[in-house]
N, C-alpha and C positions, 0 to 999 in steps of 0.2 A: 581430519580423523579418517582412518582407513576403515572401509566397510568390512565387516566380518563375513567370510565366505566359507562354504563347505562344498567339497567335491561331490558332484552328483553322477556324472558319467563322462566317458570319453569314447570316441568311435571314429571310424573313417566315414567320409561322406559317401552315401550310396548313390549310384547313378551319375557320378561326376562327369562321365564322358558324354552324357546325353543332353546336358543343359548348357549354361553360359559360362562355365569356368574358364574356358579357353579365351574368352573375351576380356577377362580381368585378371588372369593368373599372375601376371607380372606385378600387379598392385597388391597381391596378397602376401602377408608375412606372418610370422609367429606373433600372436597377440592381436591380430586384426579381429575386430568385433564383428559378430555375425548375428543374424536375426532368424528366429524360428517362427514359422507360421503354419497353422493348420491348412491343409489342402482338402477341403471337404468334398470336392467334386472328383477326387482321384478314383478312377475305376479299378485300379489294381490293389489299392490298400485303403480300407475304410478309416484307418488311423494315421494316414500319411501326414508327416510333418516336414515341410519344405525348409531348406536352409538358404538364406539370402545374404549376399554381401551387397550393401546398398540396394540397387534395383536389379542386380544380377542373381538369377536363380542358379545355385551351385549344384543342387541335388537334394537328397533327403536324409533324415535321421534313419538309420537302418531299422527294418522291421523288428529286429531283436531288441532294439533299444527304444522304440517310439511309444510304447504304451504309457509310460509315466508322463512324457511330454504331451501326448495327446490329451490326457486327463487334465494336466495343469492348464494347457491352453484352452480347452473346452470350458473350464471354470474361470477363465479370464485372469489366471495367475501368471501372466506373461512378464510381470515386473519382478518376480521373486527369484529369477535366475538370469545369468548372463552366459553367453556362448562366445567362444573365441577360437581362433586357429591355434592349436597346440604344436603342430608339426607340419612342415610342408617340404616335400621332396619330389622335384620334377623328374628324377631318374627312376622312381618307383613305377609299378604298374598303375595305370590311370585311376583305378578304383582304390588305390592305397596312397595316393599322393598327398591328400590333405586329411589330417587328424584334428578333430574338434574336441574341446574340453568344455564342460558345462558345470558351473558352480551355482549353488543356492546362495542367495544373498540374505543377510540378517533380516529377520522378520520385523518390520516396522510398518506403520500405516502408509508410508510413502511407497512401499513396494507392492501394495495390493491394488 
């Protein structure tokens, strides 16, 4: 049975050139699952939400988009959404190379 999903957001990864994307870029493709994690010790953004592929830190949810994710993750609702690569283009400016899409998953006790 297919899980019901609803679009929540899509955005380019902020800070892509400063982290580990170059180390795993060839492994990334459309549909690759990503993980969002709070970065509570971030001195530049109190609501920082880092984006990971496996153990590679790719960058951050942009400040203009991170408020909702910060709140969901702070309240431990990390299982109610999924994030994946929506678009990847190595010919674009580095900060525009990877676009992420996030969907809310159907609310059931397993997602909380």
